[in-house]
mmJSON file of the N, C-alpha and C atoms, coordinates in Angstrom:
{"data_MODEL":{"atom_site":{
"group_PDB":["ATOM","ATOM","ATOM","ATOM","ATOM","ATOM","ATOM","ATOM","ATOM","ATOM","ATOM","ATOM","ATOM","ATOM","ATOM","ATOM","ATOM","ATOM","ATOM","ATOM","ATOM","ATOM","ATOM","ATOM","ATOM","ATOM","ATOM","ATOM","ATOM","ATOM","ATOM","ATOM","ATOM","ATOM","ATOM","ATOM","ATOM","ATOM","ATOM","ATOM","ATOM","ATOM","ATOM","ATOM","ATOM","ATOM","ATOM","ATOM","ATOM","ATOM","ATOM","ATOM","ATOM","ATOM","ATOM","ATOM","ATOM","ATOM","ATOM","ATOM","ATOM","ATOM","ATOM","ATOM","ATOM","ATOM","ATOM","ATOM","ATOM","ATOM","ATOM","ATOM","ATOM","ATOM","ATOM","ATOM","ATOM","ATOM","ATOM","ATOM","ATOM","ATOM","ATOM","ATOM","ATOM","ATOM","ATOM","ATOM","ATOM","ATOM","ATOM","ATOM","ATOM","ATOM","ATOM","ATOM","ATOM","ATOM","ATOM","ATOM","ATOM","ATOM","ATOM","ATOM","ATOM","ATOM","ATOM","ATOM","ATOM","ATOM","ATOM","ATOM","ATOM","ATOM","ATOM","ATOM","ATOM","ATOM","ATOM","ATOM","ATOM","ATOM","ATOM","ATOM","ATOM","ATOM","ATOM","ATOM","ATOM","ATOM","ATOM","ATOM","ATOM","ATOM","ATOM","ATOM","ATOM","ATOM","ATOM","ATOM","ATOM","ATOM","ATOM","ATOM","ATOM","ATOM","ATOM","ATOM","ATOM","ATOM","ATOM","ATOM","ATOM","ATOM","ATOM","ATOM","ATOM","ATOM","ATOM","ATOM","ATOM","ATOM","ATOM","ATOM","ATOM","ATOM","ATOM","ATOM","ATOM","ATOM","ATOM","ATOM","ATOM","ATOM","ATOM","ATOM","ATOM","ATOM","ATOM","ATOM","ATOM","ATOM","ATOM","ATOM","ATOM","ATOM","ATOM","ATOM","ATOM","ATOM","ATOM","ATOM","ATOM","ATOM","ATOM","ATOM","ATOM","ATOM","ATOM","ATOM","ATOM","ATOM","ATOM","ATOM","ATOM","ATOM","ATOM","ATOM","ATOM","ATOM","ATOM","ATOM","ATOM","ATOM","ATOM","ATOM","ATOM","ATOM","ATOM","ATOM","ATOM","ATOM","ATOM","ATOM","ATOM","ATOM","ATOM","ATOM","ATOM","ATOM","ATOM","ATOM","ATOM","ATOM","ATOM","ATOM","ATOM","ATOM","ATOM","ATOM","ATOM","ATOM","ATOM","ATOM","ATOM","ATOM"],
"id":[1,2,3,4,5,6,7,8,9,10,11,12,13,14,15,16,17,18,19,20,21,22,23,24,25,26,27,28,29,30,31,32,33,34,35,36,37,38,39,40,41,42,43,44,45,46,47,48,49,50,51,52,53,54,55,56,57,58,59,60,61,62,63,64,65,66,67,68,69,70,71,72,73,74,75,76,77,78,79,80,81,82,83,84,85,86,87,88,89,90,91,92,93,94,95,96,97,98,99,100,101,102,103,104,105,106,107,108,109,110,111,112,113,114,115,116,117,118,119,120,121,122,123,124,125,126,127,128,129,130,131,132,133,134,135,136,137,138,139,140,141,142,143,144,145,146,147,148,149,150,151,152,153,154,155,156,157,158,159,160,161,162,163,164,165,166,167,168,169,170,171,172,173,174,175,176,177,178,179,180,181,182,183,184,185,186,187,188,189,190,191,192,193,194,195,196,197,198,199,200,201,202,203,204,205,206,207,208,209,210,211,212,213,214,215,216,217,218,219,220,221,222,223,224,225,226,227,228,229,230,231,232,233,234,235,236,237,238,239,240,241,242,243,244,245,246],
"type_symbol":["N","C","C","N","C","C","N","C","C","N","C","C","N","C","C","N","C","C","N","C","C","N","C","C","N","C","C","N","C","C","N","C","C","N","C","C","N","C","C","N","C","C","N","C","C","N","C","C","N","C","C","N","C","C","N","C","C","N","C","C","N","C","C","N","C","C","N","C","C","N","C","C","N","C","C","N","C","C","N","C","C","N","C","C","N","C","C","N","C","C","N","C","C","N","C","C","N","C","C","N","C","C","N","C","C","N","C","C","N","C","C","N","C","C","N","C","C","N","C","C","N","C","C","N","C","C","N","C","C","N","C","C","N","C","C","N","C","C","N","C","C","N","C","C","N","C","C","N","C","C","N","C","C","N","C","C","N","C","C","N","C","C","N","C","C","N","C","C","N","C","C","N","C","C","N","C","C","N","C","C","N","C","C","N","C","C","N","C","C","N","C","C","N","C","C","N","C","C","N","C","C","N","C","C","N","C","C","N","C","C","N","C","C","N","C","C","N","C","C","N","C","C","N","C","C","N","C","C","N","C","C","N","C","C","N","C","C","N","C","C","N","C","C","N","C","C"],
"label_atom_id":["N","CA","C","N","CA","C","N","CA","C","N","CA","C","N","CA","C","N","CA","C","N","CA","C","N","CA","C","N","CA","C","N","CA","C","N","CA","C","N","CA","C","N","CA","C","N","CA","C","N","CA","C","N","CA","C","N","CA","C","N","CA","C","N","CA","C","N","CA","C","N","CA","C","N","CA","C","N","CA","C","N","CA","C","N","CA","C","N","CA","C","N","CA","C","N","CA","C","N","CA","C","N","CA","C","N","CA","C","N","CA","C","N","CA","C","N","CA","C","N","CA","C","N","CA","C","N","CA","C","N","CA","C","N","CA","C","N","CA","C","N","CA","C","N","CA","C","N","CA","C","N","CA","C","N","CA","C","N","CA","C","N","CA","C","N","CA","C","N","CA","C","N","CA","C","N","CA","C","N","CA","C","N","CA","C","N","CA","C","N","CA","C","N","CA","C","N","CA","C","N","CA","C","N","CA","C","N","CA","C","N","CA","C","N","CA","C","N","CA","C","N","CA","C","N","CA","C","N","CA","C","N","CA","C","N","CA","C","N","CA","C","N","CA","C","N","CA","C","N","CA","C","N","CA","C","N","CA","C","N","CA","C","N","CA","C","N","CA","C","N","CA","C","N","CA","C","N","CA","C","N","CA","C","N","CA","C"],
"label_alt_id":[null,null,null,null,null,null,null,null,null,null,null,null,null,null,null,null,null,null,null,null,null,null,null,null,null,null,null,null,null,null,null,null,null,null,null,null,null,null,null,null,null,null,null,null,null,null,null,null,null,null,null,null,null,null,null,null,null,null,null,null,null,null,null,null,null,null,null,null,null,null,null,null,null,null,null,null,null,null,null,null,null,null,null,null,null,null,null,null,null,null,null,null,null,null,null,null,null,null,null,null,null,null,null,null,null,null,null,null,null,null,null,null,null,null,null,null,null,null,null,null,null,null,null,null,null,null,null,null,null,null,null,null,null,null,null,null,null,null,null,null,null,null,null,null,null,null,null,null,null,null,null,null,null,null,null,null,null,null,null,null,null,null,null,null,null,null,null,null,null,null,null,null,null,null,null,null,null,null,null,null,null,null,null,null,null,null,null,null,null,null,null,null,null,null,null,null,null,null,null,null,null,null,null,null,null,null,null,null,null,null,null,null,null,null,null,null,null,null,null,null,null,null,null,null,null,null,null,null,null,null,null,null,null,null,null,null,null,null,null,null,null,null,null,null,null,null],
"label_comp_id":["MET","MET","MET","VAL","VAL","VAL","VAL","VAL","VAL","ARG","ARG","ARG","CYS","CYS","CYS","ARG","ARG","ARG","ASN","ASN","ASN","CYS","CYS","CYS","HIS","HIS","HIS","ALA","ALA","ALA","VAL","VAL","VAL","ASP","ASP","ASP","SER","SER","SER","GLU","GLU","GLU","ALA","ALA","ALA","GLN","GLN","GLN","ARG","ARG","ARG","ASP","ASP","ASP","VAL","VAL","VAL","GLY","GLY","GLY","ALA","ALA","ALA","ASP","ASP","ASP","LEU","LEU","LEU","THR","THR","THR","HIS","HIS","HIS","ARG","ARG","ARG","THR","THR","THR","ASP","ASP","ASP","ARG","ARG","ARG","THR","THR","THR","LEU","LEU","LEU","LEU","LEU","LEU","GLU","GLU","GLU","VAL","VAL","VAL","VAL","VAL","VAL","GLU","GLU","GLU","ALA","ALA","ALA","GLY","GLY","GLY","LEU","LEU","LEU","ARG","ARG","ARG","SER","SER","SER","LEU","LEU","LEU","ALA","ALA","ALA","ALA","ALA","ALA","PHE","PHE","PHE","PHE","PHE","PHE","GLU","GLU","GLU","ALA","ALA","ALA","LEU","LEU","LEU","ALA","ALA","ALA","ALA","ALA","ALA","HIS","HIS","HIS","PHE","PHE","PHE","CYS","CYS","CYS","GLU","GLU","GLU","TRP","TRP","TRP","ALA","ALA","ALA","GLY","GLY","GLY","TRP","TRP","TRP","LEU","LEU","LEU","ARG","ARG","ARG","ALA","ALA","ALA","VAL","VAL","VAL","ILE","ILE","ILE","ASP","ASP","ASP","ALA","ALA","ALA","LEU","LEU","LEU","ASP","ASP","ASP","GLY","GLY","GLY","TRP","TRP","TRP","ASN","ASN","ASN","PRO","PRO","PRO","GLY","GLY","GLY","TRP","TRP","TRP","ARG","ARG","ARG","GLN","GLN","GLN","LEU","LEU","LEU","PRO","PRO","PRO","GLY","GLY","GLY","VAL","VAL","VAL","VAL","VAL","VAL","ILE","ILE","ILE"],
"label_asym_id":["A","A","A","A","A","A","A","A","A","A","A","A","A","A","A","A","A","A","A","A","A","A","A","A","A","A","A","A","A","A","A","A","A","A","A","A","A","A","A","A","A","A","A","A","A","A","A","A","A","A","A","A","A","A","A","A","A","A","A","A","A","A","A","A","A","A","A","A","A","A","A","A","A","A","A","A","A","A","A","A","A","A","A","A","A","A","A","A","A","A","A","A","A","A","A","A","A","A","A","A","A","A","A","A","A","A","A","A","A","A","A","A","A","A","A","A","A","A","A","A","A","A","A","A","A","A","A","A","A","A","A","A","A","A","A","A","A","A","A","A","A","A","A","A","A","A","A","A","A","A","A","A","A","A","A","A","A","A","A","A","A","A","A","A","A","A","A","A","A","A","A","A","A","A","A","A","A","A","A","A","A","A","A","A","A","A","A","A","A","A","A","A","A","A","A","A","A","A","A","A","A","A","A","A","A","A","A","A","A","A","A","A","A","A","A","A","A","A","A","A","A","A","A","A","A","A","A","A","A","A","A","A","A","A","A","A","A","A","A","A","A","A","A","A","A","A"],
"label_entity_id":["1","1","1","1","1","1","1","1","1","1","1","1","1","1","1","1","1","1","1","1","1","1","1","1","1","1","1","1","1","1","1","1","1","1","1","1","1","1","1","1","1","1","1","1","1","1","1","1","1","1","1","1","1","1","1","1","1","1","1","1","1","1","1","1","1","1","1","1","1","1","1","1","1","1","1","1","1","1","1","1","1","1","1","1","1","1","1","1","1","1","1","1","1","1","1","1","1","1","1","1","1","1","1","1","1","1","1","1","1","1","1","1","1","1","1","1","1","1","1","1","1","1","1","1","1","1","1","1","1","1","1","1","1","1","1","1","1","1","1","1","1","1","1","1","1","1","1","1","1","1","1","1","1","1","1","1","1","1","1","1","1","1","1","1","1","1","1","1","1","1","1","1","1","1","1","1","1","1","1","1","1","1","1","1","1","1","1","1","1","1","1","1","1","1","1","1","1","1","1","1","1","1","1","1","1","1","1","1","1","1","1","1","1","1","1","1","1","1","1","1","1","1","1","1","1","1","1","1","1","1","1","1","1","1","1","1","1","1","1","1","1","1","1","1","1","1"],
"label_seq_id":[1,1,1,2,2,2,3,3,3,4,4,4,5,5,5,6,6,6,7,7,7,8,8,8,9,9,9,10,10,10,11,11,11,12,12,12,13,13,13,14,14,14,15,15,15,16,16,16,17,17,17,18,18,18,19,19,19,20,20,20,21,21,21,22,22,22,23,23,23,24,24,24,25,25,25,26,26,26,27,27,27,28,28,28,29,29,29,30,30,30,31,31,31,32,32,32,33,33,33,34,34,34,35,35,35,36,36,36,37,37,37,38,38,38,39,39,39,40,40,40,41,41,41,42,42,42,43,43,43,44,44,44,45,45,45,46,46,46,47,47,47,48,48,48,49,49,49,50,50,50,51,51,51,52,52,52,53,53,53,54,54,54,55,55,55,56,56,56,57,57,57,58,58,58,59,59,59,60,60,60,61,61,61,62,62,62,63,63,63,64,64,64,65,65,65,66,66,66,67,67,67,68,68,68,69,69,69,70,70,70,71,71,71,72,72,72,73,73,73,74,74,74,75,75,75,76,76,76,77,77,77,78,78,78,79,79,79,80,80,80,81,81,81,82,82,82],
"pdbx_PDB_ins_code":[null,null,null,null,null,null,null,null,null,null,null,null,null,null,null,null,null,null,null,null,null,null,null,null,null,null,null,null,null,null,null,null,null,null,null,null,null,null,null,null,null,null,null,null,null,null,null,null,null,null,null,null,null,null,null,null,null,null,null,null,null,null,null,null,null,null,null,null,null,null,null,null,null,null,null,null,null,null,null,null,null,null,null,null,null,null,null,null,null,null,null,null,null,null,null,null,null,null,null,null,null,null,null,null,null,null,null,null,null,null,null,null,null,null,null,null,null,null,null,null,null,null,null,null,null,null,null,null,null,null,null,null,null,null,null,null,null,null,null,null,null,null,null,null,null,null,null,null,null,null,null,null,null,null,null,null,null,null,null,null,null,null,null,null,null,null,null,null,null,null,null,null,null,null,null,null,null,null,null,null,null,null,null,null,null,null,null,null,null,null,null,null,null,null,null,null,null,null,null,null,null,null,null,null,null,null,null,null,null,null,null,null,null,null,null,null,null,null,null,null,null,null,null,null,null,null,null,null,null,null,null,null,null,null,null,null,null,null,null,null,null,null,null,null,null,null],
"Cartn_x":[74.939,75.647,76.9,78.119,79.091,80.151,81.06,82.178,83.611,84.366,84.969,86.191,87.23,88.268,87.578,88.559,88.618,88.624,88.832,89.532,88.647,88.11,87.213,85.496,85.505,83.712,84.16,85.095,84.925,85.215,85.479,85.233,84.37,83.493,82.377,81.153,81.641,80.116,80.765,81.67,81.367,81.039,80.916,80.667,79.028,78.133,77.064,76.645,77.344,76.942,77.32,77.355,78.24,76.784,75.976,75.182,73.638,73.793,72.356,71.76,72.921,72.095,72.067,70.526,70.982,71.617,72.715,72.91,72.825,72.278,71.975,71.333,71.125,70.441,69.416,68.181,67.288,66.009,65.667,63.816,62.736,63.165,62.014,61.634,62.432,62.518,60.975,60.496,59.504,60.187,59.37,59.764,60.415,59.595,59.754,61.68,61.875,62.685,64.438,63.814,65.117,64.78,63.951,63.771,64.668,64.828,65.356,67.043,66.725,68.924,69.186,68.575,69.174,69.283,68.39,67.859,69.557,69.631,70.654,72.088,72.4,73.289,73.697,72.617,72.955,73.784,72.465,73.342,74.884,75.605,77.293,77.531,76.677,77.713,77.85,76.868,76.657,77.985,77.567,78.738,80.159,80.691,81.657,82.107,81.127,81.256,81.777,80.711,80.942,82.644,83.085,83.993,85.553,84.878,85.576,85.417,84.661,84.802,85.064,85.286,86.087,87.51,87.561,89.283,89.742,88.461,89.277,89.104,88.146,88.502,89.418,90.142,91.338,92.533,92.349,93.39,93.119,92.148,92.103,92.315,92.302,92.6,94.277,94.983,96.291,96.821,96.089,96.225,96.173,94.733,94.984,96.259,96.019,97.586,98.407,98.7,99.83,100.349,99.309,99.123,99.093,98.926,98.723,100.364,100.893,102.507,103.361,103.005,103.515,103.656,102.205,101.999,101.109,100.469,99.244,98.316,99.605,98.72,97.393,97.541,97.15,95.53,94.582,93.64,93.143,93.514,93.439,93.174,93.854,93.517,92.074,92.1,90.65,89.587,88.463,88.072,88.243,89.047,88.825,88.167,87.848,86.774,84.964,85.218,83.728,82.326],
"Cartn_y":[95.622,96.213,95.447,96.511,95.446,96.462,95.664,96.175,97.082,98.269,98.123,99.29,99.004,99.753,101.746,102.337,104.276,104.358,104.009,104.382,103.961,102.547,101.92,101.945,102.944,104.063,104.384,105.129,106.199,106.255,105.685,105.08,104.702,103.538,103.231,103.857,105.575,106.669,107.531,107.532,108.131,107.469,105.752,105.201,105.506,105.695,105.955,106.975,107.507,109.709,109.682,108.081,109.186,108.401,107.366,107.179,107.534,108.83,109.75,109.102,108.179,107.822,109.186,109.379,110.262,109.614,110.499,109.452,109.951,111.137,112.292,111.644,112.066,111.301,112.39,112.761,114.122,112.716,113.401,113.37,113.374,113.774,114.418,113.438,112.244,111.779,110.757,110.693,109.561,108.18,107.044,105.887,104.879,106.308,106.227,106.455,107.663,108.609,107.494,106.701,105.707,104.959,104.216,102.629,102.878,104.297,104.556,104.959,105.977,105.815,104.179,103.507,102.12,101.363,101.567,100.601,101.46,102.211,103.51,102.813,103.181,102.325,101.104,100.03,97.902,98.187,98.895,99.498,99.036,100.062,100.782,99.542,98.961,97.789,96.506,96.924,95.17,95.629,96.869,97.239,97.316,97.298,97.179,95.548,94.649,93.448,92.754,92.649,92.523,92.624,94.083,94.444,93.721,93.184,92.82,91.176,90.544,89.147,88.729,89.874,90.311,90.326,90.575,90.766,89.434,88.704,87.252,86.268,86.652,85.471,85.401,86.737,86.878,86.493,86.692,85.852,84.398,83.835,82.378,82.019,82.766,82.426,82.505,83.261,83.263,82.087,81.884,80.278,79.048,79.327,77.927,78.271,79.246,79.382,79.048,79.226,78.872,77.239,76.437,75.195,74.515,74.962,74.334,74.664,75.908,75.469,75.216,74.628,73.972,72.367,71.87,70.764,70.467,71.06,70.219,68.939,68.209,66.716,67.215,68.101,68.486,68.463,68.644,68.541,66.926,66.259,64.802,64.548,65.319,65.108,64.584,63.646,63.027,64.235,64.926,66.133,66.904,67.325,68.519,68.795,67.556,67.993,67.196,68.439,68.019,67.698],
"Cartn_z":[267.894,268.413,267.82,267.019,267.345,267.613,268.616,269.196,268.142,268.232,267.094,268.03,267.517,268.347,267.891,268.526,268.289,267.011,265.982,264.631,263.928,264.093,263.188,263.503,264.637,264.77,264.454,264.138,263.173,261.483,261.673,259.831,259.948,260.452,260.443,260.789,261.281,261.191,260.206,259.77,258.396,257.623,257.459,256.433,256.34,258.036,258.033,257.356,257.922,257.167,256.136,255.081,253.778,252.733,253.582,253.184,253.844,254.33,255.401,256.116,256.827,258.453,259.422,259.671,260.522,262.06,262.648,263.607,264.853,264.721,266.018,266.718,268.463,269.366,270.257,269.145,269.429,269.571,271.128,271.489,270.546,269.554,268.676,267.674,267.587,266.131,266.121,264.971,264.945,264.393,265.29,264.711,263.607,261.942,260.734,260.617,261.133,261.275,261.668,262.822,263.461,262.983,261.958,261.225,260.295,258.925,257.93,258.504,260.139,260.163,260.431,261.262,260.71,259.433,258.461,257.439,257.036,256.848,256.174,256.727,258.272,258.561,258.546,258.726,257.89,256.695,255.694,254.829,254.362,254.956,255.613,256.11,256.677,257.309,256.362,255.779,254.573,253.508,253.326,252.404,252.657,253.836,254.441,254.816,254.988,254.987,253.646,252.749,251.673,251.11,251.242,250.639,251.933,252.516,253.603,252.739,252.78,251.963,250.755,249.894,248.658,249.081,250.183,250.35,250.602,251.737,252.206,250.87,249.867,248.795,248.393,247.897,246.962,247.927,249.021,250.03,249.652,250.063,249.864,248.509,247.226,245.948,245.986,246.595,246.5,247.332,248.446,248.568,248.042,247.051,246.502,245.143,244.463,243.241,244.25,244.723,245.845,246.114,245.753,247.29,245.098,244.14,243.184,242.374,242.685,242.055,243.079,244.285,245.113,244.967,245.136,245.235,244.698,243.2,242.535,242.761,243.677,244.097,245.251,246.135,246.836,246.916,245.305,245.328,245.055,245.595,245.628,246.518,247.442,249.082,249.833,250.828,250.874,251.511,251.098,252.279,250.827,250.29,249.477,248.903,247.741,246.598,246.811,247.273,248.225,246.323],
"occupancy":[1.0,1.0,1.0,1.0,1.0,1.0,1.0,1.0,1.0,1.0,1.0,1.0,1.0,1.0,1.0,1.0,1.0,1.0,1.0,1.0,1.0,1.0,1.0,1.0,1.0,1.0,1.0,1.0,1.0,1.0,1.0,1.0,1.0,1.0,1.0,1.0,1.0,1.0,1.0,1.0,1.0,1.0,1.0,1.0,1.0,1.0,1.0,1.0,1.0,1.0,1.0,1.0,1.0,1.0,1.0,1.0,1.0,1.0,1.0,1.0,1.0,1.0,1.0,1.0,1.0,1.0,1.0,1.0,1.0,1.0,1.0,1.0,1.0,1.0,1.0,1.0,1.0,1.0,1.0,1.0,1.0,1.0,1.0,1.0,1.0,1.0,1.0,1.0,1.0,1.0,1.0,1.0,1.0,1.0,1.0,1.0,1.0,1.0,1.0,1.0,1.0,1.0,1.0,1.0,1.0,1.0,1.0,1.0,1.0,1.0,1.0,1.0,1.0,1.0,1.0,1.0,1.0,1.0,1.0,1.0,1.0,1.0,1.0,1.0,1.0,1.0,1.0,1.0,1.0,1.0,1.0,1.0,1.0,1.0,1.0,1.0,1.0,1.0,1.0,1.0,1.0,1.0,1.0,1.0,1.0,1.0,1.0,1.0,1.0,1.0,1.0,1.0,1.0,1.0,1.0,1.0,1.0,1.0,1.0,1.0,1.0,1.0,1.0,1.0,1.0,1.0,1.0,1.0,1.0,1.0,1.0,1.0,1.0,1.0,1.0,1.0,1.0,1.0,1.0,1.0,1.0,1.0,1.0,1.0,1.0,1.0,1.0,1.0,1.0,1.0,1.0,1.0,1.0,1.0,1.0,1.0,1.0,1.0,1.0,1.0,1.0,1.0,1.0,1.0,1.0,1.0,1.0,1.0,1.0,1.0,1.0,1.0,1.0,1.0,1.0,1.0,1.0,1.0,1.0,1.0,1.0,1.0,1.0,1.0,1.0,1.0,1.0,1.0,1.0,1.0,1.0,1.0,1.0,1.0,1.0,1.0,1.0,1.0,1.0,1.0,1.0,1.0,1.0,1.0,1.0,1.0],
"B_iso_or_equiv":[0.0,0.0,0.0,0.0,0.0,0.0,0.0,0.0,0.0,0.0,0.0,0.0,0.0,0.0,0.0,0.0,0.0,0.0,0.0,0.0,0.0,0.0,0.0,0.0,0.0,0.0,0.0,0.0,0.0,0.0,0.0,0.0,0.0,0.0,0.0,0.0,0.0,0.0,0.0,0.0,0.0,0.0,0.0,0.0,0.0,0.0,0.0,0.0,0.0,0.0,0.0,0.0,0.0,0.0,0.0,0.0,0.0,0.0,0.0,0.0,0.0,0.0,0.0,0.0,0.0,0.0,0.0,0.0,0.0,0.0,0.0,0.0,0.0,0.0,0.0,0.0,0.0,0.0,0.0,0.0,0.0,0.0,0.0,0.0,0.0,0.0,0.0,0.0,0.0,0.0,0.0,0.0,0.0,0.0,0.0,0.0,0.0,0.0,0.0,0.0,0.0,0.0,0.0,0.0,0.0,0.0,0.0,0.0,0.0,0.0,0.0,0.0,0.0,0.0,0.0,0.0,0.0,0.0,0.0,0.0,0.0,0.0,0.0,0.0,0.0,0.0,0.0,0.0,0.0,0.0,0.0,0.0,0.0,0.0,0.0,0.0,0.0,0.0,0.0,0.0,0.0,0.0,0.0,0.0,0.0,0.0,0.0,0.0,0.0,0.0,0.0,0.0,0.0,0.0,0.0,0.0,0.0,0.0,0.0,0.0,0.0,0.0,0.0,0.0,0.0,0.0,0.0,0.0,0.0,0.0,0.0,0.0,0.0,0.0,0.0,0.0,0.0,0.0,0.0,0.0,0.0,0.0,0.0,0.0,0.0,0.0,0.0,0.0,0.0,0.0,0.0,0.0,0.0,0.0,0.0,0.0,0.0,0.0,0.0,0.0,0.0,0.0,0.0,0.0,0.0,0.0,0.0,0.0,0.0,0.0,0.0,0.0,0.0,0.0,0.0,0.0,0.0,0.0,0.0,0.0,0.0,0.0,0.0,0.0,0.0,0.0,0.0,0.0,0.0,0.0,0.0,0.0,0.0,0.0,0.0,0.0,0.0,0.0,0.0,0.0,0.0,0.0,0.0,0.0,0.0,0.0],
"pdbx_formal_charge":[null,null,null,null,null,null,null,null,null,null,null,null,null,null,null,null,null,null,null,null,null,null,null,null,null,null,null,null,null,null,null,null,null,null,null,null,null,null,null,null,null,null,null,null,null,null,null,null,null,null,null,null,null,null,null,null,null,null,null,null,null,null,null,null,null,null,null,null,null,null,null,null,null,null,null,null,null,null,null,null,null,null,null,null,null,null,null,null,null,null,null,null,null,null,null,null,null,null,null,null,null,null,null,null,null,null,null,null,null,null,null,null,null,null,null,null,null,null,null,null,null,null,null,null,null,null,null,null,null,null,null,null,null,null,null,null,null,null,null,null,null,null,null,null,null,null,null,null,null,null,null,null,null,null,null,null,null,null,null,null,null,null,null,null,null,null,null,null,null,null,null,null,null,null,null,null,null,null,null,null,null,null,null,null,null,null,null,null,null,null,null,null,null,null,null,null,null,null,null,null,null,null,null,null,null,null,null,null,null,null,null,null,null,null,null,null,null,null,null,null,null,null,null,null,null,null,null,null,null,null,null,null,null,null,null,null,null,null,null,null,null,null,null,null,null,null],
"auth_seq_id":[1,1,1,2,2,2,3,3,3,4,4,4,5,5,5,6,6,6,7,7,7,8,8,8,9,9,9,10,10,10,11,11,11,12,12,12,13,13,13,14,14,14,15,15,15,16,16,16,17,17,17,18,18,18,19,19,19,20,20,20,21,21,21,22,22,22,23,23,23,24,24,24,25,25,25,26,26,26,27,27,27,28,28,28,29,29,29,30,30,30,31,31,31,32,32,32,33,33,33,34,34,34,35,35,35,36,36,36,37,37,37,38,38,38,39,39,39,40,40,40,41,41,41,42,42,42,43,43,43,44,44,44,45,45,45,46,46,46,47,47,47,48,48,48,49,49,49,50,50,50,51,51,51,52,52,52,53,53,53,54,54,54,55,55,55,56,56,56,57,57,57,58,58,58,59,59,59,60,60,60,61,61,61,62,62,62,63,63,63,64,64,64,65,65,65,66,66,66,67,67,67,68,68,68,69,69,69,70,70,70,71,71,71,72,72,72,73,73,73,74,74,74,75,75,75,76,76,76,77,77,77,78,78,78,79,79,79,80,80,80,81,81,81,82,82,82],
"auth_comp_id":["MET","MET","MET","VAL","VAL","VAL","VAL","VAL","VAL","ARG","ARG","ARG","CYS","CYS","CYS","ARG","ARG","ARG","ASN","ASN","ASN","CYS","CYS","CYS","HIS","HIS","HIS","ALA","ALA","ALA","VAL","VAL","VAL","ASP","ASP","ASP","SER","SER","SER","GLU","GLU","GLU","ALA","ALA","ALA","GLN","GLN","GLN","ARG","ARG","ARG","ASP","ASP","ASP","VAL","VAL","VAL","GLY","GLY","GLY","ALA","ALA","ALA","ASP","ASP","ASP","LEU","LEU","LEU","THR","THR","THR","HIS","HIS","HIS","ARG","ARG","ARG","THR","THR","THR","ASP","ASP","ASP","ARG","ARG","ARG","THR","THR","THR","LEU","LEU","LEU","LEU","LEU","LEU","GLU","GLU","GLU","VAL","VAL","VAL","VAL","VAL","VAL","GLU","GLU","GLU","ALA","ALA","ALA","GLY","GLY","GLY","LEU","LEU","LEU","ARG","ARG","ARG","SER","SER","SER","LEU","LEU","LEU","ALA","ALA","ALA","ALA","ALA","ALA","PHE","PHE","PHE","PHE","PHE","PHE","GLU","GLU","GLU","ALA","ALA","ALA","LEU","LEU","LEU","ALA","ALA","ALA","ALA","ALA","ALA","HIS","HIS","HIS","PHE","PHE","PHE","CYS","CYS","CYS","GLU","GLU","GLU","TRP","TRP","TRP","ALA","ALA","ALA","GLY","GLY","GLY","TRP","TRP","TRP","LEU","LEU","LEU","ARG","ARG","ARG","ALA","ALA","ALA","VAL","VAL","VAL","ILE","ILE","ILE","ASP","ASP","ASP","ALA","ALA","ALA","LEU","LEU","LEU","ASP","ASP","ASP","GLY","GLY","GLY","TRP","TRP","TRP","ASN","ASN","ASN","PRO","PRO","PRO","GLY","GLY","GLY","TRP","TRP","TRP","ARG","ARG","ARG","GLN","GLN","GLN","LEU","LEU","LEU","PRO","PRO","PRO","GLY","GLY","GLY","VAL","VAL","VAL","VAL","VAL","VAL","ILE","ILE","ILE"],
"auth_asym_id":["A","A","A","A","A","A","A","A","A","A","A","A","A","A","A","A","A","A","A","A","A","A","A","A","A","A","A","A","A","A","A","A","A","A","A","A","A","A","A","A","A","A","A","A","A","A","A","A","A","A","A","A","A","A","A","A","A","A","A","A","A","A","A","A","A","A","A","A","A","A","A","A","A","A","A","A","A","A","A","A","A","A","A","A","A","A","A","A","A","A","A","A","A","A","A","A","A","A","A","A","A","A","A","A","A","A","A","A","A","A","A","A","A","A","A","A","A","A","A","A","A","A","A","A","A","A","A","A","A","A","A","A","A","A","A","A","A","A","A","A","A","A","A","A","A","A","A","A","A","A","A","A","A","A","A","A","A","A","A","A","A","A","A","A","A","A","A","A","A","A","A","A","A","A","A","A","A","A","A","A","A","A","A","A","A","A","A","A","A","A","A","A","A","A","A","A","A","A","A","A","A","A","A","A","A","A","A","A","A","A","A","A","A","A","A","A","A","A","A","A","A","A","A","A","A","A","A","A","A","A","A","A","A","A","A","A","A","A","A","A","A","A","A","A","A","A"],
"auth_atom_id":["N","CA","C","N","CA","C","N","CA","C","N","CA","C","N","CA","C","N","CA","C","N","CA","C","N","CA","C","N","CA","C","N","CA","C","N","CA","C","N","CA","C","N","CA","C","N","CA","C","N","CA","C","N","CA","C","N","CA","C","N","CA","C","N","CA","C","N","CA","C","N","CA","C","N","CA","C","N","CA","C","N","CA","C","N","CA","C","N","CA","C","N","CA","C","N","CA","C","N","CA","C","N","CA","C","N","CA","C","N","CA","C","N","CA","C","N","CA","C","N","CA","C","N","CA","C","N","CA","C","N","CA","C","N","CA","C","N","CA","C","N","CA","C","N","CA","C","N","CA","C","N","CA","C","N","CA","C","N","CA","C","N","CA","C","N","CA","C","N","CA","C","N","CA","C","N","CA","C","N","CA","C","N","CA","C","N","CA","C","N","CA","C","N","CA","C","N","CA","C","N","CA","C","N","CA","C","N","CA","C","N","CA","C","N","CA","C","N","CA","C","N","CA","C","N","CA","C","N","CA","C","N","CA","C","N","CA","C","N","CA","C","N","CA","C","N","CA","C","N","CA","C","N","CA","C","N","CA","C","N","CA","C","N","CA","C","N","CA","C","N","CA","C","N","CA","C","N","CA","C","N","CA","C","N","CA","C"],
"pdbx_PDB_model_num":[1,1,1,1,1,1,1,1,1,1,1,1,1,1,1,1,1,1,1,1,1,1,1,1,1,1,1,1,1,1,1,1,1,1,1,1,1,1,1,1,1,1,1,1,1,1,1,1,1,1,1,1,1,1,1,1,1,1,1,1,1,1,1,1,1,1,1,1,1,1,1,1,1,1,1,1,1,1,1,1,1,1,1,1,1,1,1,1,1,1,1,1,1,1,1,1,1,1,1,1,1,1,1,1,1,1,1,1,1,1,1,1,1,1,1,1,1,1,1,1,1,1,1,1,1,1,1,1,1,1,1,1,1,1,1,1,1,1,1,1,1,1,1,1,1,1,1,1,1,1,1,1,1,1,1,1,1,1,1,1,1,1,1,1,1,1,1,1,1,1,1,1,1,1,1,1,1,1,1,1,1,1,1,1,1,1,1,1,1,1,1,1,1,1,1,1,1,1,1,1,1,1,1,1,1,1,1,1,1,1,1,1,1,1,1,1,1,1,1,1,1,1,1,1,1,1,1,1,1,1,1,1,1,1,1,1,1,1,1,1,1,1,1,1,1,1]
}}}
């Protein structure tokens, strides 16, 4: 379970629908149908997570580039190079 605000929940639900996840709460669904919907829902979640990771990596690259321009010696600080 992931706690989301109402707007983010709506975006996430739409992404689940886009990948074909059946979000209904019918009592006649089989276990296989529930597992299928769960897998599709997870796929939508991981796609969104991957997009966020790429965005965060871009921000980190911008910080690295700014540090290189501002103080190139930062790369020689203890613990920076692994």
